[in-house]
KOLTIDO-287303 format. One record per atom (N, C-alpha, C): z negated, x negated, y negated. Coordinates in steps of 0.1 Angstrom, whole numbers, padded with zeros to 4 digits, always signed. Layout:
ZXY ...
***
This chain:
-1224-1049-1197 -1209-1062-1192 -1194-1050-1201 -1189-1061-1208 -1178-1058-1213 -1166-1052-1205 -1160-1042-1204 -1145-1047-1199 -1135-1052-1206 -1128-1057-1201 -1115-1064-1203 -1105-1055-1205 -1100-1053-1212 -1089-1043-1220 -1076-1053-1219 -1065-1055-1203 -1055-1060-1211 -1040-1051-1221 -1031-1061-1221 -1019-1057-1229 -1011-1042-1226 -1008-1042-1213 -1001-1029-1202 -1015-1021-1202 -1026-1021-1209 -1030-1007-1204 -1026-1000-1226 -1031-1012-1238 -1026-1002-1245 -1014-1000-1240 -1003-1006-1243 -0993-0998-1242 -0993-0988-1227 -0997-0989-1218 -0994-0980-1214 -1002-0961-1212 -1014-0962-1224 -1019-0948-1238 -1011-0950-1241 -1006-0955-1253 -0994-0948-1261 -0983-0941-1255 -0983-0947-1244 -0970-0944-1241 -0973-0933-1234 -0983-0928-1228 -0985-0916-1221 -0997-0908-1230 -0994-0908-1240 -0999-0900-1253 -0988-0901-1263 -0980-0905-1259 -0966-0902-1274 -0963-0887-1269 -0963-0882-1282 -0960-0867-1279 -0942-0867-1288 -0935-0874-1296 -0927-0875-1305 -0914-0882-1293 -0910-0868-1287 -0897-0869-1284 -0888-0881-1288 -0888-0887-1301 -0874-0890-1301 -0880-0910-1298 -0893-0912-1297 -0900-0923-1295 -0900-0922-1280 -0909-0914-1270 -0908-0918-1259 -0903-0923-1254 -0891-0928-1249 -0889-0935-1239 -0888-0950-1240 -0890-0952-1258 -0889-0966-1261 -0907-0973-1254 -0911-0963-1255 -0928-0963-1254 -0925-0961-1240 -0924-0954-1227 -0927-0954-1221 -0915-0972-1212 -0911-0975-1217 -0901-0987-1214 -0914-0998-1217 -0918-1002-1231 -0926-1011-1236 -0938-1010-1224 -0940-0998-1219 -0953-1000-1209 -0951-1004-1197 -0936-1006-1193 -0930-1010-1176 -0926-1017-1183 -0927-1030-1194 -0921-1038-1190 -0940-1050-1201 -0946-1042-1203 -0965-1051-1200 -0966-1047-1187 -0961-1037-1175 -0968-1034-1166 -0965-1047-1157 -0948-1046-1161 -0942-1058-1156 -0947-1074-1151 -0949-1074-1165 -0958-1087-1170 -0970-1087-1167 -0979-1080-1163 -0991-1083-1159 -0990-1090-1140 -0986-1082-1134 -0983-1078-1127 -0973-1094-1118 -0964-1099-1127 -0959-1115-1127 -0970-1121-1127 -0981-1117-1135 -0993-1129-1144 -0998-1131-1129 -1003-1117-1121 -1015-1121-1104 -1004-1123-1099 -0991-1124-1099 -0987-1132-1087 -0987-1149-1086 -0989-1148-1101 -0985-1167-1101 -1004-1175-1101 -1011-1163-1106 -1027-1170-1103 -1035-1166-1096 -1030-1149-1089 -1037-1148-1079 -1052-1145-1085 -1047-1136-1098 -1065-1136-1103 -1061-1121-1100 -1076-1111-1109 -1076-1099-1110 -1079-1089-1096 -1085-1079-1098 -1091-1073-1086 -1084-1062-1083 -1089-1062-1072 -1077-1047-1064 -1076-1037-1069 -1090-1035-1081 -1089-1017-1091 -1078-1020-1099 -1079-1035-1104 -1066-1035-1114 -1058-1033-1106 -1050-1039-1098 -1037-1038-1089 -1033-1018-1087 -1043-1016-1085 -1040-1004-1081 -1042-0993-1094 -1047-0994-1106 -1043-0991-1113 -1027-0996-1116 -1026-1006-1120 -1005-1006-1124 -1000-1000-1118 -1003-0999-1099 -0995-0989-1091 -0996-0975-1094 -1008-0970-1103 -1010-0955-1109 -1000-0957-1120 -1006-0962-1131 -1001-0962-1145 -0983-0963-1140 -0978-0965-1135 -0964-0973-1130 -0955-0960-1121 -0968-0953-1116 -0960-0937-1108 -0968-0926-1119 -0976-0927-1127 -0977-0915-1140 -0963-0921-1155 -0960-0928-1155 -0953-0931-1161 -0939-0927-1158 -0932-0925-1144 -0921-0921-1139 -0921-0910-1138 -0937-0902-1134 -0936-0890-1136 -0939-0885-1150 -0942-0891-1161 -0938-0886-1175 -0924-0889-1174 -0921-0896-1173 -0901-0900-1174 -0893-0886-1167 -0895-0883-1157 -0887-0872-1147 -0892-0862-1155 -0900-0857-1161 -0908-0846-1168 -0896-0843-1175 -0894-0857-1187 -0881-0856-1194 -0870-0859-1197 -0863-0867-1183 -0851-0866-1179 -0851-0880-1173 -0843-0886-1172 -0841-0898-1161 -0840-0909-1175 -0846-0921-1172 -0850-0933-1179 -0838-0940-1174 -0839-0956-1182 -0833-0970-1177 -0841-0976-1171 -0838-0976-1159 -0849-0985-1148 -0849-1000-1146 -0859-1007-1157 -0867-1014-1159 -0874-1017-1145 -0867-1032-1140 -0876-1037-1128 -0889-1042-1126 -0902-1036-1122 -0912-1032-1118 -0912-1036-1099 -0911-1045-1098 -0918-1054-1083 -0928-1047-1078 -0933-1040-1062 -0940-1038-1059 -0951-1047-1063 -0965-1043-1062 -0978-1052-1059 -0986-1055-1049 -0984-1064-1042 -0991-1066-1030 -1009-1070-1027 -1011-1060-1020 -1021-1064-1013 -1030-1075-1007 -1017-1085-1002 -1025-1092-0992 -1016-1106-1000 -1021-1117-0994 -1019-1131-1000 -1034-1134-1007 -1035-1148-1014 -1043-1154-1014 -1045-1143-1031 -1063-1140-1030 -1066-1134-1041 -1070-1124-1035 -1064-1112-1030 -1066-1101-1026 -1076-1100-1022 -1084-1087-1023 -1098-1083-1017 -1097-1083-1012 
***
């Protein structure tokens, strides 16, 4: 079975692996936007798995951790993912 890769995962990987401080902040912000878009998508259609929701939370935390290692970032509004409600496993 082939694993489906979402856009947020690609953006996240690019940000985590970025070594150029000149573009790191842009990469992190792009990853946060992609994660937020996926969270919004999941909230609308109640798709996705608990595993993906947990991965989204972990990815956000790691991006924030990466940012704190480099200094403050401009906050991108990314609401918490809830595991309750329709479609929750």
